[in-house]
C-alpha positions, 0 to 999 in steps of 0.5 A: 894695136899701136906700137907707143914709146914708153918714156919712164927710163927718161925721168920715170924716177922723177915722176914718181916723186912728184906723184907721191908728192901729190898722194901725201900732200893735203887734199885742198891742194890736190885740189887747187892744183887739179882745178888749176891743170882743168881749167887754167889756160882760161886765165891765158884768154883773159889775159889775152883779152886784157893785152889787146884792149891795152894795145889798142889804145896804144897804137894800130900795130900794137893792137895787131900785134895783141890779136896775134897771139891767138893765133900763135897759140893756136900754130903752137898746138897744131905744131905739138900735136904734130910732134904727138903723131910722130912720137906717140909716148905712152902716158906716164900713169899707163906705163908705170900704173902709179894712182893719179889725181887725174884720170889717166888718159886712154891708150893713144892719147899720147903724152910727149909733148904735152899739150897744156904745156905747149898753148900756156908757154906760147900765149905767156911769151907772145903775150910778154914780147907785147906787154912784159907786165901782163907777160910777166904774170902769163909766164908764172902762170904756164910755169904753173900749168906746166908743174900742174900737169904733171902733180895730176899725173898726166904727162913726165916732167919732159914732156911739159919741158917739151912744150914750154920749148915748142910754145916758147918758140913758135911764139918766138918765130911768129912774133917776129914775121908779125913784127917785119909787117908793114905799119899798118896806122896809115891803112885803110883797115884803120880807120874802116869798122874793122879798125876797132879792133886795131884803134880805139874809138876815141883815137881814131875820131881824134885822128 
């Protein structure tokens, strides 16, 4: 059997408090939180497309930055997964044996850091650095996603906090790197068929 870290000594009491609230809350609220916890990441995909669609009407540079957001998210997931395999923390629902809204993952599906929180934070921070208006919505959604993962019982608070930190650091680092790339406004790619990804057709024709 693989040895695993027991994170209950860090904030197990806070976890029990949150899951206790979930257990005593109205069923409609638990249903809303559970649905968001399961499917909420889809909102970030919608926001990415919206941000790219708007950015390509501004400039190829802005569109390129918007197109980098999915790459940022994938990188955050990879880093987070690496940390999971390194730390190997058991899920709180395994260590504390509590009743949870979401089925408890099997042993080996490690808890620290939270993938959902890392993905949400990476998307939200990257989107904020591209568009503050869309990014503000995404940041609120990322906080809600992190909280929901504790509410449904599959993560400790420190798991989601670490996931948010991982996503934030990856996003800030990668967006800064993309911003240092040369200006692509005059690049032949912007005038090619692939240029539709970087510039709206109407603007490309006027140029």
